[in-house]
Backbone as JSON Lines, residues from 0, in Angstrom:
{"i":0,"aa":"M","n":[25.76,-28.71,-91.4],"ca":[24.72,-28.88,-92.38],"c":[23.76,-27.71,-92.26]}
{"i":1,"aa":"K","n":[23.5,-27.04,-93.35],"ca":[22.53,-25.98,-93.36],"c":[21.16,-26.59,-93.6]}
{"i":2,"aa":"I","n":[20.15,-26.06,-92.92],"ca":[18.82,-26.61,-93.09],"c":[17.83,-25.52,-93.43]}
{"i":3,"aa":"L","n":[16.74,-25.9,-94.05],"ca":[15.76,-24.97,-94.56],"c":[14.37,-25.54,-94.33]}
{"i":4,"aa":"P","n":[13.45,-24.76,-93.69],"ca":[12.09,-25.26,-93.57],"c":[11.43,-25.31,-94.94]}
{"i":5,"aa":"A","n":[10.73,-26.39,-95.23],"ca":[10.02,-26.52,-96.5],"c":[8.79,-27.37,-96.27]}
{"i":6,"aa":"A","n":[7.72,-27.05,-96.94],"ca":[6.48,-27.83,-96.8],"c":[6.62,-29.12,-97.58]}
{"i":7,"aa":"L","n":[6.19,-30.2,-97.0],"ca":[6.16,-31.48,-97.68],"c":[4.73,-31.96,-97.66]}
{"i":8,"aa":"I","n":[4.09,-31.96,-98.8],"ca":[2.68,-32.28,-98.86],"c":[2.42,-33.74,-98.48]}
{"i":9,"aa":"G","n":[3.26,-34.66,-98.88],"ca":[3.03,-36.07,-98.57],"c":[3.87,-36.53,-97.41]}
{"i":10,"aa":"L","n":[3.6,-36.11,-96.21],"ca":[4.4,-36.42,-95.02],"c":[3.99,-37.76,-94.42]}
{"i":11,"aa":"S","n":[4.57,-38.83,-94.85],"ca":[4.4,-40.18,-94.34],"c":[3.0,-40.46,-93.84]}
{"i":12,"aa":"A","n":[2.84,-41.5,-93.08],"ca":[1.53,-41.87,-92.57],"c":[1.06,-40.9,-91.5]}
{"i":13,"aa":"L","n":[1.97,-40.13,-90.96],"ca":[1.59,-39.17,-89.93],"c":[1.1,-37.86,-90.5]}
{"i":14,"aa":"A","n":[1.21,-37.72,-91.79],"ca":[0.84,-36.45,-92.42],"c":[-0.64,-36.39,-92.67]}
{"i":15,"aa":"F","n":[-1.01,-35.33,-93.28],"ca":[-2.4,-35.09,-93.54],"c":[-2.58,-34.8,-95.01]}
{"i":16,"aa":"S","n":[-3.6,-35.39,-95.62],"ca":[-3.91,-35.07,-97.01],"c":[-5.4,-35.02,-97.16]}
{"i":17,"aa":"G","n":[-5.88,-34.56,-98.27],"ca":[-7.3,-34.42,-98.48],"c":[-7.69,-32.98,-98.41]}
{"i":18,"aa":"A","n":[-8.97,-32.73,-98.23],"ca":[-9.46,-31.35,-98.23],"c":[-10.37,-31.11,-97.05]}
{"i":19,"aa":"A","n":[-10.32,-29.91,-96.51],"ca":[-11.24,-29.52,-95.45],"c":[-12.57,-29.19,-96.08]}
{"i":20,"aa":"T","n":[-13.64,-29.38,-95.34],"ca":[-14.96,-29.05,-95.87],"c":[-15.14,-27.55,-95.9]}
{"i":21,"aa":"A","n":[-15.97,-27.09,-96.81],"ca":[-16.18,-25.66,-96.98],"c":[-16.77,-25.03,-95.73]}
{"i":22,"aa":"Q","n":[-17.56,-25.8,-94.98],"ca":[-18.2,-25.23,-93.79],"c":[-17.24,-25.02,-92.63]}
{"i":23,"aa":"D","n":[-16.03,-25.57,-92.69],"ca":[-15.07,-25.46,-91.58],"c":[-14.5,-24.06,-91.4]}
{"i":24,"aa":"A","n":[-14.51,-23.22,-92.44],"ca":[-13.91,-21.88,-92.39],"c":[-12.45,-21.95,-91.93]}
{"i":25,"aa":"K","n":[-11.77,-22.96,-92.36],"ca":[-10.35,-23.15,-92.04],"c":[-9.53,-22.71,-93.23]}
{"i":26,"aa":"P","n":[-8.24,-22.54,-93.04],"ca":[-7.39,-22.24,-94.2],"c":[-7.48,-23.38,-95.2]}
{"i":27,"aa":"K","n":[-7.05,-23.13,-96.4],"ca":[-7.04,-24.17,-97.42],"c":[-5.9,-25.14,-97.15]}
{"i":28,"aa":"V","n":[-6.12,-26.4,-97.52],"ca":[-5.08,-27.41,-97.39],"c":[-3.87,-26.95,-98.19]}
{"i":29,"aa":"G","n":[-2.71,-27.03,-97.57],"ca":[-1.47,-26.6,-98.21],"c":[-1.12,-25.15,-97.95]}
{"i":30,"aa":"E","n":[-2.03,-24.41,-97.3],"ca":[-1.77,-23.0,-97.01],"c":[-0.72,-22.86,-95.92]}
{"i":31,"aa":"R","n":[0.19,-21.91,-96.12],"ca":[1.24,-21.64,-95.14],"c":[0.69,-20.79,-94.0]}
{"i":32,"aa":"I","n":[1.07,-21.15,-92.79],"ca":[0.76,-20.37,-91.59],"c":[2.09,-20.17,-90.89]}
{"i":33,"aa":"G","n":[2.72,-19.03,-91.12],"ca":[4.08,-18.83,-90.64],"c":[4.99,-19.84,-91.32]}
{"i":34,"aa":"D","n":[5.74,-20.61,-90.55],"ca":[6.63,-21.63,-91.1],"c":[5.98,-23.01,-91.13]}
{"i":35,"aa":"W","n":[4.68,-23.09,-90.87],"ca":[3.93,-24.33,-90.84],"c":[3.0,-24.4,-92.05]}
{"i":36,"aa":"T","n":[2.54,-25.58,-92.37],"ca":[1.59,-25.77,-93.46],"c":[0.36,-26.49,-92.91]}
{"i":37,"aa":"F","n":[-0.82,-25.99,-93.28],"ca":[-2.08,-26.57,-92.84],"c":[-2.44,-27.76,-93.71]}
{"i":38,"aa":"Q","n":[-2.77,-28.9,-93.11],"ca":[-3.15,-30.11,-93.83],"c":[-4.31,-30.8,-93.14]}
{"i":39,"aa":"C","n":[-5.11,-31.53,-93.91],"ca":[-6.23,-32.31,-93.37],"c":[-6.22,-33.71,-93.96]}
{"i":40,"aa":"Q","n":[-6.82,-34.63,-93.21],"ca":[-6.95,-36.01,-93.66],"c":[-8.36,-36.48,-93.33]}
{"i":41,"aa":"A","n":[-9.01,-37.11,-94.29],"ca":[-10.34,-37.67,-94.06],"c":[-10.18,-38.93,-93.21]}
{"i":42,"aa":"I","n":[-10.92,-39.0,-92.1],"ca":[-10.87,-40.21,-91.26],"c":[-12.19,-40.97,-91.33]}
{"i":43,"aa":"A","n":[-13.2,-40.33,-91.9],"ca":[-14.49,-40.96,-92.16],"c":[-15.13,-40.18,-93.31]}
{"i":44,"aa":"A","n":[-16.21,-40.7,-93.84],"ca":[-16.86,-40.04,-94.98],"c":[-17.24,-38.6,-94.67]}
{"i":45,"aa":"D","n":[-17.57,-38.33,-93.41],"ca":[-18.02,-36.98,-93.04],"c":[-17.16,-36.34,-91.96]}
{"i":46,"aa":"E","n":[-15.92,-36.83,-91.8],"ca":[-15.06,-36.29,-90.74],"c":[-13.61,-36.18,-91.2]}
{"i":47,"aa":"N","n":[-13.03,-35.0,-90.97],"ca":[-11.62,-34.73,-91.26],"c":[-10.89,-34.44,-89.97]}
{"i":48,"aa":"V","n":[-9.6,-34.75,-89.94],"ca":[-8.73,-34.3,-88.86],"c":[-7.69,-33.4,-89.51]}
{"i":49,"aa":"C","n":[-7.52,-32.21,-88.94],"ca":[-6.6,-31.24,-89.52],"c":[-5.47,-30.94,-88.55]}
{"i":50,"aa":"G","n":[-4.34,-30.57,-89.1],"ca":[-3.18,-30.25,-88.29],"c":[-2.22,-29.36,-89.06]}
{"i":51,"aa":"I","n":[-1.08,-29.13,-88.46],"ca":[-0.04,-28.33,-89.09],"c":[1.23,-29.17,-89.18]}
{"i":52,"aa":"I","n":[1.98,-28.95,-90.25],"ca":[3.22,-29.7,-90.45],"c":[4.34,-28.75,-90.84]}
{"i":53,"aa":"Q","n":[5.55,-29.21,-90.58],"ca":[6.74,-28.49,-91.02],"c":[7.79,-29.54,-91.36]}
{"i":54,"aa":"T","n":[8.46,-29.33,-92.47],"ca":[9.52,-30.23,-92.89],"c":[10.81,-29.45,-93.0]}
{"i":55,"aa":"I","n":[11.87,-30.03,-92.48],"ca":[13.18,-29.43,-92.55],"c":[13.99,-30.22,-93.57]}
{"i":56,"aa":"A","n":[14.56,-29.5,-94.53],"ca":[15.35,-30.15,-95.58],"c":[16.77,-29.6,-95.57]}
{"i":57,"aa":"D","n":[17.73,-30.42,-95.99],"ca":[19.11,-30.01,-96.13],"c":[19.21,-29.04,-97.3]}
{"i":58,"aa":"N","n":[19.83,-27.88,-97.09],"ca":[19.96,-26.88,-98.15],"c":[20.7,-27.4,-99.36]}
{"i":59,"aa":"N","n":[21.71,-28.22,-99.15],"ca":[22.53,-28.7,-100.27],"c":[21.86,-29.82,-101.04]}
{"i":60,"aa":"T","n":[21.37,-30.82,-100.34],"ca":[20.8,-32.0,-101.02],"c":[19.3,-31.89,-101.24]}
{"i":61,"aa":"K","n":[18.65,-30.99,-100.53],"ca":[17.18,-30.82,-100.59],"c":[16.44,-32.04,-100.03]}
{"i":62,"aa":"R","n":[17.16,-32.95,-99.4],"ca":[16.54,-34.14,-98.8],"c":[15.97,-33.8,-97.44]}
{"i":63,"aa":"Q","n":[14.88,-34.46,-97.11],"ca":[14.24,-34.25,-95.82],"c":[15.15,-34.72,-94.69]}
{"i":64,"aa":"V","n":[15.32,-33.86,-93.7],"ca":[16.07,-34.2,-92.51],"c":[15.11,-34.57,-91.39]}
{"i":65,"aa":"L","n":[14.01,-33.85,-91.32],"ca":[13.06,-34.04,-90.23],"c":[11.7,-33.52,-90.67]}
{"i":66,"aa":"A","n":[10.65,-34.16,-90.22],"ca":[9.29,-33.66,-90.43],"c":[8.59,-33.67,-89.07]}
{"i":67,"aa":"I","n":[7.78,-32.67,-88.83],"ca":[7.06,-32.59,-87.56],"c":[5.62,-32.19,-87.85]}
{"i":68,"aa":"A","n":[4.7,-32.86,-87.2],"ca":[3.27,-32.59,-87.38],"c":[2.61,-32.46,-86.02]}
{"i":69,"aa":"V","n":[1.62,-31.58,-85.94],"ca":[0.85,-31.39,-84.71],"c":[-0.62,-31.5,-85.1]}
{"i":70,"aa":"R","n":[-1.35,-32.36,-84.41],"ca":[-2.77,-32.54,-84.7],"c":[-3.47,-33.17,-83.5]}
{"i":71,"aa":"P","n":[-4.81,-33.07,-83.47],"ca":[-5.55,-33.74,-82.41],"c":[-5.55,-35.25,-82.66]}
{"i":72,"aa":"L","n":[-5.67,-36.01,-81.58],"ca":[-5.58,-37.46,-81.67],"c":[-6.67,-38.1,-80.83]}
{"i":73,"aa":"G","n":[-7.29,-39.14,-81.34],"ca":[-8.24,-39.94,-80.58],"c":[-9.59,-39.26,-80.39]}
{"i":74,"aa":"Q","n":[-10.46,-39.98,-79.7],"ca":[-11.81,-39.49,-79.43],"c":[-11.8,-38.21,-78.6]}
{"i":75,"aa":"E","n":[-10.83,-38.11,-77.69],"ca":[-10.74,-36.93,-76.82],"c":[-10.17,-35.72,-77.53]}
{"i":76,"aa":"K","n":[-9.65,-35.93,-78.74],"ca":[-9.04,-34.85,-79.54],"c":[-7.89,-34.18,-78.79]}
{"i":77,"aa":"R","n":[-7.12,-34.99,-78.05],"ca":[-5.94,-34.45,-77.37],"c":[-4.89,-34.11,-78.4]}
{"i":78,"aa":"L","n":[-4.19,-33.02,-78.17],"ca":[-3.18,-32.57,-79.11],"c":[-1.93,-33.44,-78.98]}
{"i":79,"aa":"A","n":[-1.37,-33.83,-80.13],"ca":[-0.16,-34.65,-80.14],"c":[0.81,-34.09,-81.18]}
{"i":80,"aa":"M","n":[2.1,-34.35,-80.95],"ca":[3.16,-33.92,-81.85],"c":[3.86,-35.18,-82.36]}
{"i":81,"aa":"F","n":[4.05,-35.25,-83.67],"ca":[4.68,-36.39,-84.31],"c":[5.95,-35.94,-85.02]}
{"i":82,"aa":"V","n":[7.0,-36.72,-84.89],"ca":[8.28,-36.41,-85.54],"c":[8.65,-37.59,-86.43]}
{"i":83,"aa":"T","n":[9.13,-37.29,-87.63],"ca":[9.7,-38.32,-88.51],"c":[11.16,-37.95,-88.72]}
{"i":84,"aa":"A","n":[12.04,-38.79,-88.17],"ca":[13.49,-38.6,-88.29],"c":[14.01,-39.57,-89.34]}
{"i":85,"aa":"P","n":[15.22,-39.35,-89.85],"ca":[15.73,-40.24,-90.89],"c":[16.01,-41.65,-90.39]}
{"i":86,"aa":"L","n":[15.98,-42.6,-91.31],"ca":[16.4,-43.96,-90.98],"c":[17.87,-43.93,-90.6]}
{"i":87,"aa":"G","n":[18.27,-44.87,-89.77],"ca":[19.67,-44.97,-89.4],"c":[20.01,-44.25,-88.11]}
{"i":88,"aa":"I","n":[19.01,-43.66,-87.44],"ca":[19.32,-43.03,-86.16],"c":[19.54,-44.12,-85.11]}
{"i":89,"aa":"F","n":[20.28,-43.78,-84.06],"ca":[20.52,-44.71,-82.97],"c":[19.27,-44.73,-82.1]}
{"i":90,"aa":"L","n":[18.57,-45.86,-82.09],"ca":[17.31,-45.96,-81.38],"c":[17.48,-45.95,-79.86]}
{"i":91,"aa":"G","n":[18.64,-46.34,-79.39],"ca":[18.89,-46.4,-77.95],"c":[18.74,-45.06,-77.26]}
{"i":92,"aa":"S","n":[19.12,-43.99,-77.92],"ca":[18.99,-42.67,-77.3],"c":[17.68,-41.99,-77.68]}
{"i":93,"aa":"G","n":[16.97,-42.55,-78.64],"ca":[15.67,-42.03,-79.02],"c":[15.74,-40.66,-79.67]}
{"i":94,"aa":"I","n":[14.62,-39.96,-79.58],"ca":[14.49,-38.62,-80.14],"c":[14.06,-37.7,-79.01]}
{"i":95,"aa":"G","n":[14.8,-36.61,-78.85],"ca":[14.5,-35.66,-77.78],"c":[14.05,-34.33,-78.34]}
{"i":96,"aa":"G","n":[13.45,-33.54,-77.48],"ca":[13.02,-32.21,-77.87],"c":[13.29,-31.21,-76.77]}
{"i":97,"aa":"K","n":[13.34,-29.94,-77.14],"ca":[13.57,-28.87,-76.18],"c":[13.03,-27.59,-76.81]}
{"i":98,"aa":"I","n":[12.27,-26.83,-76.05],"ca":[11.72,-25.57,-76.54],"c":[12.62,-24.45,-76.02]}
{"i":99,"aa":"D","n":[13.23,-23.72,-76.95],"ca":[14.19,-22.66,-76.62],"c":[15.21,-23.18,-75.61]}
{"i":100,"aa":"D","n":[15.34,-22.55,-74.44],"ca":[16.29,-23.0,-73.43],"c":[15.63,-23.8,-72.32]}
{"i":101,"aa":"G","n":[14.44,-24.33,-72.59],"ca":[13.69,-25.08,-71.58],"c":[14.26,-26.46,-71.31]}
{"i":102,"aa":"E","n":[13.5,-27.24,-70.56],"ca":[13.92,-28.6,-70.2],"c":[13.74,-29.55,-71.37]}
{"i":103,"aa":"Q","n":[14.65,-30.5,-71.45],"ca":[14.58,-31.5,-72.51],"c":[13.48,-32.51,-72.2]}
{"i":104,"aa":"F","n":[12.83,-33.02,-73.24],"ca":[11.83,-34.07,-73.1],"c":[12.06,-35.11,-74.19]}
{"i":105,"aa":"K","n":[11.49,-36.3,-74.0],"ca":[11.68,-37.39,-74.96],"c":[10.38,-37.69,-75.69]}
{"i":106,"aa":"F","n":[10.52,-37.96,-76.97],"ca":[9.41,-38.46,-77.77],"c":[9.37,-39.97,-77.61]}
{"i":107,"aa":"N","n":[8.2,-40.55,-77.73],"ca":[8.04,-42.0,-77.66],"c":[8.21,-42.56,-79.07]}
{"i":108,"aa":"L","n":[9.25,-43.38,-79.26],"ca":[9.47,-44.0,-80.57],"c":[8.32,-44.94,-80.87]}
{"i":109,"aa":"R","n":[7.79,-44.84,-82.09],"ca":[6.65,-45.66,-82.49],"c":[7.06,-46.75,-83.46]}
{"i":110,"aa":"S","n":[7.74,-46.37,-84.54],"ca":[8.16,-47.36,-85.53],"c":[9.14,-46.72,-86.51]}
{"i":111,"aa":"C","n":[9.84,-47.58,-87.23],"ca":[10.69,-47.12,-88.32],"c":[10.2,-47.83,-89.58]}
{"i":112,"aa":"T","n":[9.97,-47.06,-90.62],"ca":[9.52,-47.58,-91.9],"c":[10.45,-47.03,-92.98]}
{"i":113,"aa":"Q","n":[10.13,-47.3,-94.23],"ca":[10.93,-46.77,-95.34],"c":[11.0,-45.26,-95.3]}
{"i":114,"aa":"R","n":[10.02,-44.61,-94.72],"ca":[9.95,-43.15,-94.71],"c":[10.72,-42.52,-93.56]}
{"i":115,"aa":"G","n":[11.14,-43.31,-92.6],"ca":[11.88,-42.78,-91.47],"c":[11.39,-43.36,-90.16]}
{"i":116,"aa":"C","n":[11.97,-42.87,-89.07],"ca":[11.59,-43.32,-87.74],"c":[10.61,-42.31,-87.14]}
{"i":117,"aa":"Q","n":[9.46,-42.81,-86.72],"ca":[8.43,-41.94,-86.19],"c":[8.36,-42.04,-84.67]}
{"i":118,"aa":"A","n":[8.16,-40.87,-84.08],"ca":[8.01,-40.77,-82.64],"c":[6.89,-39.75,-82.36]}
{"i":119,"aa":"A","n":[6.31,-39.84,-81.18],"ca":[5.19,-38.95,-80.86],"c":[5.22,-38.6,-79.38]}
{"i":120,"aa":"I","n":[4.49,-37.55,-79.06],"ca":[4.33,-37.14,-77.67],"c":[3.02,-36.37,-77.54]}
{"i":121,"aa":"A","n":[2.33,-36.58,-76.43],"ca":[1.13,-35.79,-76.15],"c":[1.57,-34.37,-75.8]}
{"i":122,"aa":"V","n":[0.82,-33.39,-76.25],"ca":[1.14,-32.0,-75.95],"c":[0.23,-31.56,-74.81]}
{"i":123,"aa":"E","n":[0.75,-31.67,-73.59],"ca":[-0.01,-31.28,-72.4],"c":[0.01,-29.76,-72.24]}
{"i":124,"aa":"N","n":[-0.8,-29.24,-71.33],"ca":[-0.98,-27.79,-71.17],"c":[0.32,-27.02,-70.96]}
{"i":125,"aa":"D","n":[1.22,-27.5,-70.08],"ca":[2.47,-26.79,-69.83],"c":[3.32,-26.7,-71.08]}
{"i":126,"aa":"R","n":[3.43,-27.82,-71.81],"ca":[4.24,-27.83,-73.03],"c":[3.57,-26.98,-74.11]}
{"i":127,"aa":"L","n":[2.26,-27.01,-74.17],"ca":[1.54,-26.18,-75.15],"c":[1.82,-24.71,-74.91]}
{"i":128,"aa":"T","n":[1.81,-24.28,-73.66],"ca":[2.11,-22.89,-73.32],"c":[3.52,-22.53,-73.77]}
{"i":129,"aa":"E","n":[4.48,-23.42,-73.51],"ca":[5.87,-23.18,-73.93],"c":[5.98,-23.08,-75.45]}
{"i":130,"aa":"L","n":[5.28,-23.95,-76.17],"ca":[5.33,-23.93,-77.63],"c":[4.75,-22.63,-78.18]}
{"i":131,"aa":"K","n":[3.67,-22.15,-77.58],"ca":[3.04,-20.91,-78.03],"c":[3.95,-19.7,-77.79]}
{"i":132,"aa":"K","n":[4.7,-19.72,-76.7],"ca":[5.58,-18.6,-76.36],"c":[6.95,-18.71,-77.01]}
{"i":133,"aa":"G","n":[7.33,-19.92,-77.41],"ca":[8.68,-20.17,-77.89],"c":[8.96,-19.66,-79.29]}
{"i":134,"aa":"E","n":[10.26,-19.6,-79.6],"ca":[10.72,-19.21,-80.92],"c":[11.13,-20.41,-81.76]}
{"i":135,"aa":"R","n":[11.68,-21.44,-81.09],"ca":[12.08,-22.64,-81.82],"c":[12.04,-23.87,-80.95]}
{"i":136,"aa":"L","n":[11.78,-24.96,-81.6],"ca":[11.78,-26.28,-80.99],"c":[13.02,-26.98,-81.51]}
{"i":137,"aa":"L","n":[13.83,-27.5,-80.62],"ca":[15.04,-28.22,-81.01],"c":[14.77,-29.71,-80.91]}
{"i":138,"aa":"I","n":[14.97,-30.43,-82.01],"ca":[14.79,-31.88,-82.04],"c":[16.17,-32.5,-82.16]}
{"i":139,"aa":"G","n":[16.46,-33.47,-81.29],"ca":[17.79,-34.09,-81.29],"c":[17.74,-35.6,-81.36]}
{"i":140,"aa":"F","n":[18.73,-36.17,-82.05],"ca":[18.89,-37.62,-82.16],"c":[20.35,-37.9,-82.5]}
{"i":141,"aa":"K","n":[20.75,-39.16,-82.34],"ca":[22.12,-39.55,-82.64],"c":[22.15,-40.53,-83.81]}
{"i":142,"aa":"A","n":[23.25,-40.49,-84.56],"ca":[23.45,-41.45,-85.64],"c":[24.01,-42.77,-85.09]}
{"i":143,"aa":"R","n":[24.82,-42.67,-84.03],"ca":[25.42,-43.85,-83.38],"c":[25.46,-43.58,-81.88]}
{"i":144,"aa":"A","n":[25.65,-44.61,-81.11],"ca":[25.7,-44.46,-79.65],"c":[26.8,-43.5,-79.22]}
{"i":145,"aa":"D","n":[27.96,-43.55,-79.9],"ca":[29.1,-42.72,-79.5],"c":[29.17,-41.4,-80.27]}
{"i":146,"aa":"A","n":[28.15,-41.09,-81.05],"ca":[28.16,-39.86,-81.86],"c":[27.59,-38.69,-81.07]}
{"i":147,"aa":"N","n":[27.94,-37.49,-81.52],"ca":[27.33,-36.29,-80.95],"c":[25.87,-36.22,-81.38]}
{"i":148,"aa":"T","n":[25.07,-35.55,-80.59],"ca":[23.66,-35.39,-80.92],"c":[23.52,-34.45,-82.11]}
{"i":149,"aa":"I","n":[22.71,-34.85,-83.06],"ca":[22.35,-34.0,-84.2],"c":[21.13,-33.21,-83.75]}
{"i":150,"aa":"T","n":[21.24,-31.89,-83.78],"ca":[20.14,-31.03,-83.33],"c":[19.57,-30.3,-84.53]}
{"i":151,"aa":"V","n":[18.26,-30.42,-84.71],"ca":[17.58,-29.79,-85.84],"c":[16.6,-28.76,-85.28]}
{"i":152,"aa":"P","n":[16.8,-27.48,-85.6],"ca":[15.87,-26.45,-85.12],"c":[14.6,-26.42,-85.97]}
{"i":153,"aa":"V","n":[13.46,-26.3,-85.3],"ca":[12.16,-26.18,-85.95],"c":[11.57,-24.84,-85.52]}
{"i":154,"aa":"S","n":[11.22,-24.02,-86.49],"ca":[10.65,-22.71,-86.19],"c":[9.25,-22.85,-85.58]}
{"i":155,"aa":"L","n":[8.97,-22.04,-84.59],"ca":[7.63,-22.0,-84.0],"c":[6.83,-20.81,-84.52]}
{"i":156,"aa":"K","n":[7.37,-20.12,-85.53],"ca":[6.66,-19.0,-86.14],"c":[5.38,-19.53,-86.8]}
{"i":157,"aa":"G","n":[4.25,-19.01,-86.38],"ca":[2.97,-19.43,-86.92],"c":[2.32,-20.57,-86.15]}
{"i":158,"aa":"F","n":[2.99,-21.1,-85.12],"ca":[2.46,-22.24,-84.37],"c":[1.1,-21.91,-83.74]}
{"i":159,"aa":"T","n":[1.02,-20.8,-83.03],"ca":[-0.22,-20.43,-82.35],"c":[-1.34,-20.18,-83.36]}
{"i":160,"aa":"A","n":[-1.03,-19.48,-84.46],"ca":[-2.03,-19.25,-85.51],"c":[-2.47,-20.58,-86.14]}
{"i":161,"aa":"G","n":[-1.54,-21.5,-86.28],"ca":[-1.87,-22.83,-86.81],"c":[-2.82,-23.58,-85.9]}
{"i":162,"aa":"L","n":[-2.6,-23.48,-84.59],"ca":[-3.52,-24.12,-83.63],"c":[-4.92,-23.55,-83.77]}
{"i":163,"aa":"K","n":[-5.0,-22.23,-83.89],"ca":[-6.3,-21.59,-84.04],"c":[-6.98,-22.05,-85.33]}
{"i":164,"aa":"A","n":[-6.21,-22.19,-86.41],"ca":[-6.76,-22.65,-87.67],"c":[-7.3,-24.08,-87.56]}
{"i":165,"aa":"M","n":[-6.65,-24.89,-86.72],"ca":[-7.09,-26.26,-86.52],"c":[-8.31,-26.33,-85.61]}
{"i":166,"aa":"G","n":[-8.57,-25.24,-84.9],"ca":[-9.67,-25.24,-83.94],"c":[-9.26,-25.74,-82.59]}
{"i":167,"aa":"S","n":[-7.94,-25.77,-82.32],"ca":[-7.42,-26.24,-81.02],"c":[-7.07,-25.06,-80.13]}
{"i":168,"aa":"R","n":[-7.45,-25.16,-78.92],"ca":[-7.1,-24.25,-77.82],"c":[-6.58,-22.93,-78.3]}
């Protein structure tokens, strides 16, 4: 299956919509930063949370294969990464990730809805350093227990610039 990065403005409940305030001096909502797209979501009348997203679509069908978002989370504004994989994945093996040739890690499955299965992971300092230096993030999942892992590459081009645009580290 050939895949193509494409921006998806309405990325499930994990996505970001709305507008950044003029005083933020951030990129405009929907602006591309490398292979990522800058998005914001209003969480209160006077507060937005902004992040970067990337959607991978099948070249032939143009259907979403995977969506990934990075944004601060909670009062501490800790950085988190969210993945939306297609419905029908084998939940027993979960969703894994790997930066270039680094060590594999697991995302924590959160829920499956009509939009897909969502998983998340906190982005700690070591992983953040790897993401900034890396060229691609590999996301893997299985369709069935006995199936081969489906690996979807996610470009890290623009990741560091996207973090700066969000005001993160």
